[in-house]
C-alpha positions as CSV (number, residue, x, y, z in Angstrom):
1,M,26.5,-14.1,-28.9
2,T,26.1,-10.2,-28.4
3,T,24.1,-8.8,-25.8
4,L,21.2,-7.6,-27.8
5,S,21.1,-11.2,-29.3
6,K,20.4,-13.0,-25.8
7,A,16.8,-14.3,-25.2
8,R,15.0,-12.1,-23.1
9,Q,14.5,-14.8,-20.3
10,L,18.0,-14.6,-19.6
11,T,17.7,-11.0,-18.8
12,T,14.6,-11.2,-16.8
13,R,15.3,-14.1,-14.1
14,L,14.8,-11.1,-11.8
15,L,15.5,-10.7,-8.4
16,P,14.3,-13.1,-5.7
17,L,17.0,-11.3,-3.6
18,L,16.3,-7.6,-3.5
19,F,13.0,-7.5,-1.8
20,P,14.3,-8.6,1.5
21,L,17.5,-6.4,1.2
22,L,15.3,-3.1,1.0
23,L,13.4,-4.6,4.1
24,A,16.4,-4.9,5.7
25,G,18.8,-1.9,4.5
26,L,16.1,0.5,2.9
27,A,13.6,0.2,5.6
28,W,10.6,2.3,4.7
29,G,8.5,0.8,7.4
30,Q,4.8,1.8,7.7
31,S,2.4,0.7,4.9
32,P,1.5,3.6,2.8
33,T,-2.2,4.4,2.0
34,L,-3.1,2.5,-0.9
35,S,-4.6,4.0,-4.0
36,A,-5.7,3.1,-7.9
37,D,-1.9,3.8,-8.3
38,S,-0.7,0.7,-6.3
39,F,-1.9,-1.3,-8.7
40,G,-0.1,-1.4,-12.0
41,F,0.2,-3.1,-15.6
42,Q,2.4,-3.2,-18.4
43,C,0.6,-3.8,-21.9
44,G,2.6,-3.5,-25.2
45,I,4.5,-5.8,-27.7
46,G,4.5,-9.8,-27.7
47,A,2.0,-12.2,-27.6
48,Q,-1.2,-10.9,-28.9
49,T,-2.9,-12.0,-25.9
50,N,-1.0,-9.4,-24.2
51,C,-3.2,-6.7,-25.4
52,P,-2.5,-6.1,-29.1
53,K,-0.3,-2.9,-29.7
54,E,-1.9,0.6,-28.5
55,T,-5.6,-1.1,-27.1
56,W,-6.7,-1.1,-23.7
57,P,-7.5,-4.3,-22.2
58,P,-11.3,-4.9,-21.9
59,T,-11.5,-6.2,-18.6
60,Q,-13.4,-5.4,-15.5
61,A,-10.1,-5.3,-13.4
62,Q,-8.6,-1.9,-14.5
63,P,-5.1,-1.1,-12.6
64,G,-4.4,2.5,-11.9
65,V,-1.0,2.5,-13.6
66,L,0.2,1.7,-17.0
67,R,3.9,1.2,-17.7
68,L,5.0,2.1,-21.1
69,W,8.0,-0.5,-21.6
70,D,8.2,-2.7,-24.6
71,A,5.3,-0.7,-25.9
72,G,7.0,0.7,-29.4
73,V,7.9,4.2,-27.7
74,S,11.6,4.0,-26.5
75,W,13.9,6.4,-27.6
76,G,15.6,4.2,-30.1
77,E,12.3,3.5,-31.8
78,L,10.8,6.9,-31.6
79,N,13.9,8.8,-33.2
80,Q,15.3,6.5,-35.8
81,L,16.7,9.2,-37.9
82,N,19.4,11.8,-36.6
83,N,17.1,15.1,-37.2
84,Q,13.9,16.5,-35.7
85,Q,12.0,14.9,-38.7
86,G,13.3,11.4,-37.8
87,Y,10.8,10.8,-35.0
88,S,8.0,8.3,-35.8
89,W,5.4,9.3,-33.0
90,T,2.4,6.6,-34.2
91,N,2.9,4.3,-31.7
92,L,3.0,7.1,-29.1
93,N,0.2,9.0,-30.6
94,K,-1.9,5.7,-30.2
95,W,-1.1,5.2,-26.7
96,L,-1.8,8.9,-25.5
97,D,-5.4,8.8,-27.4
98,A,-6.0,5.6,-25.3
99,I,-4.6,6.8,-22.2
100,A,-6.8,9.9,-22.5
101,S,-9.8,8.1,-23.1
102,H,-9.2,5.7,-20.1
103,Q,-8.8,8.5,-17.4
104,P,-8.2,8.8,-14.3
105,R,-4.6,6.5,-15.0
106,Q,-1.1,7.3,-13.9
107,V,1.3,6.6,-16.7
108,I,5.3,5.5,-16.2
109,Y,7.4,6.2,-19.4
110,T,10.6,4.2,-19.1
111,F,13.5,5.1,-21.0
112,G,15.7,2.9,-22.7
113,W,17.3,1.7,-26.2
114,T,19.5,4.7,-28.0
115,P,19.0,5.0,-31.3
116,C,21.3,3.2,-33.5
117,W,22.6,6.4,-35.2
118,D,23.7,7.6,-32.1
119,A,25.0,4.3,-30.3
120,T,28.7,3.8,-29.3
121,G,28.2,0.0,-29.4
122,G,26.2,-2.6,-31.1
123,C,22.3,-2.3,-32.3
124,G,19.2,-4.4,-32.8
125,T,15.7,-3.9,-34.1
126,R,14.6,-1.6,-31.2
127,G,17.8,0.5,-30.5
128,S,21.2,0.0,-28.8
129,N,22.2,-0.8,-25.0
130,Y,25.1,1.6,-25.5
131,P,25.5,5.2,-24.4
132,P,25.2,8.0,-27.1
133,K,28.0,8.9,-28.8
134,D,27.8,12.4,-27.4
135,L,27.8,11.8,-23.9
136,G,30.3,14.2,-22.1
137,I,31.0,16.0,-25.4
138,T,28.2,17.9,-26.2
139,T,26.1,19.8,-23.5
140,C,22.2,20.1,-22.7
141,T,22.9,23.2,-21.0
142,P,26.0,25.5,-20.0
143,N,26.5,24.2,-16.9
144,D,25.7,20.3,-17.3
145,S,27.5,17.9,-20.0
146,G,25.1,15.0,-20.5
147,S,24.0,14.1,-23.9
148,K,22.9,16.8,-26.3
149,S,20.9,14.1,-28.3
150,F,19.2,12.8,-25.4
151,C,18.1,16.0,-23.9
152,D,16.9,16.9,-27.4
153,F,14.6,14.0,-27.4
154,V,13.6,14.4,-23.8
155,T,12.3,18.0,-24.9
156,Q,10.8,16.5,-28.2
157,L,9.0,13.8,-26.1
158,L,7.7,16.5,-23.2
159,Q,6.3,18.6,-26.0
160,H,4.6,16.2,-28.1
161,C,0.7,15.9,-28.6
162,S,-0.9,13.5,-30.9
163,P,-3.2,14.8,-33.5
164,A,-6.3,14.6,-31.4
165,N,-4.3,16.9,-28.9
166,N,-3.5,14.5,-26.4
167,C,-0.3,15.5,-25.0
168,V,2.8,13.7,-23.0
169,S,3.1,16.7,-20.5
170,T,-0.8,16.0,-19.5
171,Y,-0.9,12.5,-19.5
172,I,2.5,11.0,-18.6
173,Q,3.8,11.9,-15.1
174,D,6.2,9.5,-14.0
175,F,9.5,8.6,-15.7
176,E,11.9,5.7,-14.7
177,L,15.3,6.5,-16.0
178,W,16.5,3.3,-17.7
179,N,15.0,-0.1,-17.8
180,E,17.1,-2.6,-15.8
181,A,20.7,-0.4,-16.5
182,N,22.4,-2.9,-14.2
183,D,22.2,-5.6,-16.9
184,S,24.3,-5.5,-19.8
185,H,21.4,-6.6,-22.3
186,Y,19.9,-3.1,-21.4
187,W,23.2,-0.7,-20.6
188,G,25.9,-2.4,-22.3
189,D,29.1,-4.1,-21.2
190,G,31.5,-1.5,-19.9
191,A,28.9,1.3,-19.9
192,T,28.9,2.6,-16.3
193,V,26.6,3.9,-13.3
194,G,28.4,7.3,-13.7
195,Q,27.6,7.6,-17.7
196,L,23.9,7.0,-17.1
197,Y,23.6,9.2,-14.3
198,Q,25.5,11.9,-16.3
199,M,23.1,11.4,-19.1
200,M,20.2,11.5,-17.1
201,A,20.7,14.3,-14.4
202,P,20.4,17.1,-16.9
203,A,17.3,15.3,-18.8
204,V,15.6,15.1,-15.3
205,A,15.9,19.0,-14.7
206,I,14.2,19.4,-18.2
207,I,11.5,17.1,-17.3
208,K,11.0,18.8,-13.7
209,Q,10.7,22.1,-15.5
210,K,8.2,21.0,-18.2
211,I,6.4,18.9,-15.9
212,P,6.8,20.4,-12.1
213,A,4.6,17.4,-10.4
214,A,6.8,14.6,-12.3
215,K,7.8,11.7,-10.3
216,I,11.1,10.5,-11.4
217,L,11.9,6.5,-10.8
218,T,15.2,5.1,-10.2
219,P,16.4,2.9,-13.1
220,P,14.8,-0.4,-11.7
221,I,17.7,-2.9,-11.2
222,S,17.6,-6.8,-11.9
223,N,19.6,-9.6,-10.6
224,A,21.8,-9.5,-13.7
225,G,25.3,-10.5,-12.3
226,G,24.2,-12.2,-9.2
227,A,23.8,-10.5,-5.8
228,S,27.1,-8.8,-6.1
229,G,26.3,-7.4,-9.2
230,F,23.3,-5.5,-8.1
231,Q,24.1,-4.5,-5.1
232,G,27.2,-2.9,-6.2
233,W,25.2,-1.2,-9.1
234,A,22.4,0.0,-6.8
235,C,24.9,1.0,-4.0
236,S,26.6,3.0,-6.8
237,W,23.6,4.4,-7.8
238,L,22.4,5.6,-4.7
239,A,25.7,7.1,-4.0
240,E,24.9,9.4,-6.7
241,E,21.6,10.1,-5.3
242,V,22.8,11.1,-1.8
243,A,25.4,13.3,-3.1
244,H,23.1,15.0,-6.1
245,P,19.7,13.6,-5.7
246,I,17.7,13.5,-9.0
247,S,15.0,10.6,-8.3
248,D,12.1,10.5,-5.9
249,I,11.2,6.8,-6.0
250,Y,13.1,3.6,-5.7
251,A,12.3,0.9,-8.6
252,F,13.1,-2.6,-8.7
253,H,12.0,-5.6,-10.5
254,T,11.3,-9.1,-9.0
255,Y,9.2,-12.2,-10.4
256,L,7.8,-15.1,-8.7
257,Q,9.9,-17.6,-10.4
258,D,7.3,-20.1,-10.4
259,N,7.5,-20.0,-6.5
260,I,4.9,-19.1,-3.9
261,P,5.0,-15.1,-2.8
262,E,5.9,-16.5,1.1
263,N,8.7,-18.2,-0.1
264,Q,10.2,-15.9,-2.9
265,C,10.1,-13.2,-0.2
266,C,10.7,-14.8,3.2
267,S,11.5,-18.2,3.4
268,P,14.3,-19.2,5.9
269,N,15.7,-21.1,3.1
270,S,15.5,-18.9,0.2
271,L,18.5,-17.1,-1.2
272,A,16.7,-14.0,-0.2
273,A,16.7,-14.5,3.4
274,L,20.5,-14.9,3.1
275,Q,20.5,-11.7,2.7
276,L,19.5,-10.8,5.9
277,A,22.5,-11.7,7.6
278,P,24.1,-8.7,9.6
279,N,26.9,-8.7,7.5
280,K,24.9,-8.8,4.1
281,T,22.2,-6.3,4.6
282,Y,22.0,-3.8,2.1
283,S,22.6,-0.9,4.9
284,T,25.9,-2.4,5.4
285,T,27.0,-3.2,1.9
286,C,25.7,0.4,0.8
287,S,26.4,2.8,3.5
288,P,25.5,6.0,1.6
289,Q,21.9,5.0,1.3
290,T,20.8,6.5,4.7
291,G,19.6,9.7,2.7
292,W,17.2,7.3,1.1
293,S,15.3,6.0,4.5
294,E,12.1,8.0,3.9
295,H,11.8,7.5,-0.3
296,P,9.2,5.2,-1.6
297,W,9.8,2.1,-3.4
298,W,7.7,0.8,-6.3
299,V,7.8,-2.8,-8.0
300,T,7.5,-1.6,-11.7
301,E,7.7,-5.5,-12.9
302,T,6.5,-8.6,-11.6
303,N,4.9,-11.9,-12.9
304,Y,4.5,-15.5,-11.9
305,N,7.2,-16.4,-14.2
306,V,9.1,-14.8,-17.3
307,G,9.2,-15.9,-21.1
308,P,8.7,-18.9,-23.0
309,N,12.3,-19.9,-22.8
310,Q,12.0,-20.5,-19.2
311,D,8.3,-22.1,-18.9
312,S,7.3,-23.3,-22.5
313,K,3.9,-24.4,-21.0
314,Y,3.0,-21.4,-19.1
315,P,5.0,-18.4,-20.4
316,W,3.9,-15.3,-18.2
317,T,1.3,-17.4,-16.4
318,C,1.0,-19.3,-13.3
319,D,1.9,-23.1,-13.5
320,L,-1.2,-24.9,-13.4
321,D,0.4,-28.2,-13.4
322,K,2.3,-27.2,-9.8
323,Y,-0.7,-25.0,-8.5
324,T,-4.5,-25.0,-8.3
325,A,-6.2,-22.4,-10.3
326,A,-7.4,-21.2,-7.0
327,D,-3.7,-20.5,-5.8
328,C,-2.8,-18.9,-8.8
329,A,-5.6,-16.4,-8.0
330,G,-4.7,-16.3,-4.7
331,Q,-1.1,-15.7,-5.3
332,I,-2.2,-11.9,-6.7
333,L,-3.4,-10.7,-3.6
334,R,-0.7,-12.8,-1.4
335,W,2.0,-11.1,-3.3
336,Q,0.6,-7.5,-3.5
337,A,-0.3,-7.6,0.3
338,I,3.2,-8.6,1.0
339,I,4.6,-5.8,-0.9
340,N,2.4,-3.2,0.3
341,S,2.5,-4.2,3.9
342,N,6.3,-4.0,4.1
343,G,6.2,-0.6,2.8
344,G,6.0,-0.9,-1.0
345,F,3.6,1.5,-2.8
346,N,3.2,-0.3,-6.3
347,L,3.2,-3.4,-7.9
348,T,3.0,-3.6,-11.7
349,W,2.6,-6.8,-13.5
350,Y,4.4,-7.3,-16.8
351,Y,2.0,-9.1,-19.4
352,W,-0.9,-8.5,-17.6
353,N,-3.4,-9.3,-19.7
354,T,-1.5,-12.5,-20.5
355,S,-1.5,-13.7,-16.9
356,I,-4.3,-11.9,-15.4
357,G,-6.6,-9.9,-18.0
358,E,-7.3,-13.0,-20.7
359,Y,-5.5,-15.7,-18.6
360,N,-6.1,-18.9,-20.7
361,G,-7.7,-16.9,-23.2
362,N,-10.8,-16.4,-20.9
363,P,-11.4,-12.3,-20.2
364,Q,-13.4,-13.4,-17.1
365,N,-11.3,-15.8,-15.4
366,E,-10.7,-16.4,-11.8
367,N,-7.5,-14.1,-11.8
368,E,-9.4,-11.4,-13.0
369,I,-11.8,-11.7,-10.9
370,A,-9.3,-12.2,-8.0
371,Y,-7.5,-8.8,-9.1
372,Y,-10.7,-6.9,-9.3
373,W,-12.0,-7.9,-5.4
374,M,-8.3,-6.9,-4.5
375,M,-8.3,-3.5,-5.7
376,Q,-12.1,-3.1,-4.2
377,Y,-10.5,-4.5,-0.9
378,L,-7.4,-2.4,-0.9
379,N,-8.0,0.7,-2.3
380,F,-7.9,3.7,0.0
381,G,-6.8,1.5,3.1
382,H,-3.4,0.4,4.5
383,F,-1.8,-2.4,6.2
384,T,-1.2,-1.4,9.8
385,A,1.8,-4.4,10.1
386,A,3.7,-6.6,7.8
387,C,2.2,-9.7,6.5
388,S,3.7,-12.7,8.8
389,V,3.2,-16.6,9.3
390,G,1.8,-18.1,12.6
391,S,1.6,-21.8,13.7
392,G,1.8,-24.1,10.5
393,T,1.0,-22.7,7.1
394,T,-1.2,-19.8,8.0
395,W,-0.6,-16.4,7.2
396,T,-2.4,-13.0,8.5
397,C,-2.0,-9.4,7.2
398,P,-3.8,-6.6,9.7
399,F,-5.3,-4.1,7.6
400,A,-7.5,-0.7,8.1
401,E,-10.2,-0.5,5.5
402,V,-11.2,3.0,3.9
403,G,-14.6,2.4,5.6
404,G,-13.5,2.7,9.2
405,Q,-13.1,-1.2,9.8
406,S,-10.1,-2.8,11.3
407,A,-9.9,-6.0,8.8
408,L,-7.5,-9.0,8.7
409,F,-6.3,-11.0,5.5
410,V,-6.1,-14.7,6.2
411,W,-5.0,-17.4,4.1
412,T,-2.5,-20.8,4.1
413,T,0.0,-21.7,1.7
414,N,-1.2,-25.5,1.7
415,D,-4.0,-25.7,-0.7
416,L,-5.5,-28.9,0.6
417,I,-9.0,-28.8,1.8
418,G,-10.1,-28.7,5.3
419,H,-7.8,-25.7,6.9
420,N,-9.4,-23.4,9.6
421,Y,-8.4,-20.2,11.1
422,T,-9.2,-20.0,14.9
423,L,-11.1,-16.6,15.8
424,P,-9.8,-14.7,18.3
425,V,-11.7,-14.4,22.0
426,P,-13.4,-12.4,22.1
427,N,-14.0,-12.4,18.3
428,P,-14.3,-8.5,16.8
429,Y,-15.0,-10.2,13.4
430,V,-18.5,-9.9,12.1
431,D,-18.1,-11.3,8.5
432,Y,-15.5,-12.3,5.7
433,R,-15.0,-11.5,2.2
434,D,-13.5,-13.6,-0.5
435,L,-11.8,-13.2,-4.1
436,Q,-15.4,-13.7,-5.6
437,G,-16.8,-10.5,-3.9
438,N,-19.0,-12.6,-1.7
439,T,-19.7,-11.8,2.1
440,T,-20.4,-14.7,4.5
441,K,-21.6,-13.6,8.2
442,I,-19.8,-14.9,11.3
443,T,-22.2,-16.1,13.9
444,P,-21.4,-15.2,17.6
445,T,-21.0,-19.4,18.0
446,E,-18.6,-19.8,15.4
447,T,-15.0,-20.3,16.6
448,T,-13.0,-20.9,13.3
449,V,-13.5,-20.1,9.8
450,P,-12.2,-22.2,6.7
451,I,-9.4,-20.7,4.9
452,S,-7.4,-21.8,1.9
453,A,-4.5,-20.6,-0.7
454,E,-7.2,-17.7,-1.6
455,P,-7.0,-15.1,1.2
456,I,-10.2,-14.0,2.9
457,M,-10.7,-10.8,4.6
458,L,-12.1,-10.7,8.3
459,E,-14.0,-7.8,8.9
460,T,-15.0,-5.8,12.1
461,S,-18.2,-3.6,12.4
462,L,-18.2,-0.1,12.2
463,T,-19.3,0.4,15.8
464,T,-16.1,-1.5,17.1
465,N,-13.6,1.3,16.2
């Protein structure tokens, strides 16, 4: 079986491990101030329920970041013939027009798939997972080897405008350097970190020259090859970055894998937590990373699980045989809060419309409503400490709202009815909000509030701050 014929589910069983590695070794600490750019979605090819191609999801919840991957706009799909007339811009034109009509919006363009005519190895319908033939042979500039064919594509891409005059340089500001390059499905067997860096460095210079404000994301890594595989790949990339930096943001992918967010990131019994041992932390196994200590990190792919070969009944959605609908909706905010409160800025949902926007075919579903209200509560605020578990199954996340109130997100991972959170004495909280947009007042005599798997947000009054 060639790498290109592997089922996607074999290559997207993504890391329940790397998140704690980042916390342990790439400890970027304090929560950033959140914005619409902290909430992302991928919307491209696949099931029609995941947005027909080049169409915007007509939902109330509107994440601020669109990631263009699996969207019919990869190098291999846009540049199928070996000449400047060999570009097919139709799909990109439709996306540019859709993006222009849904502003403001941040867009991540993710590189991947070498055109078949230029590939050193096997090829599939979208392109090849192997480097271009001219890598290290022809040059992009007098001072860089790189790949002239790739630099030519990047130049053409950045200069491109749709017939409606909606241009890449206007509407795409973020560039992710190669999808899951540590996985041979996307960067072939024998293709090296050094080759990818060699190809990308001069291309990044072209991007920065054309779009000075562009942000460059590292190749987002998966757990392909197990912990040692992705650690080794990531360390090699970071070594290049520290010596000759070309990226601004560290990107990686992690899925819930039908697990709850709290276990996927933080359980003492999870494989992830084993990486927190002193001899296994990212800082120990990847010592050249010190220059990255202040760089932001984004999770540019997540979901409840992956594709139909892993979960034939609930592909790309929450398992309703395992969790209640309320728990599934609650996991959206819980996962976002855990990522953001530990320093991550962005969380982007792959197959967003399938899992959230039109969950179970319903565009006004509990997931979509929960996502909308999550954005209202978090936008322009910041977490003041990492989410943590107290006694039993109760989790809390302290938060500072944009309006000035102090807040506390509270939930339980036990979805049985009858749980309560004991209010502090004296109690500073005057109300709480839920994921349906309701606000409930707290009377002076109340000592507890009811909690469930759907977080509530306790709020102080403005006068207490």
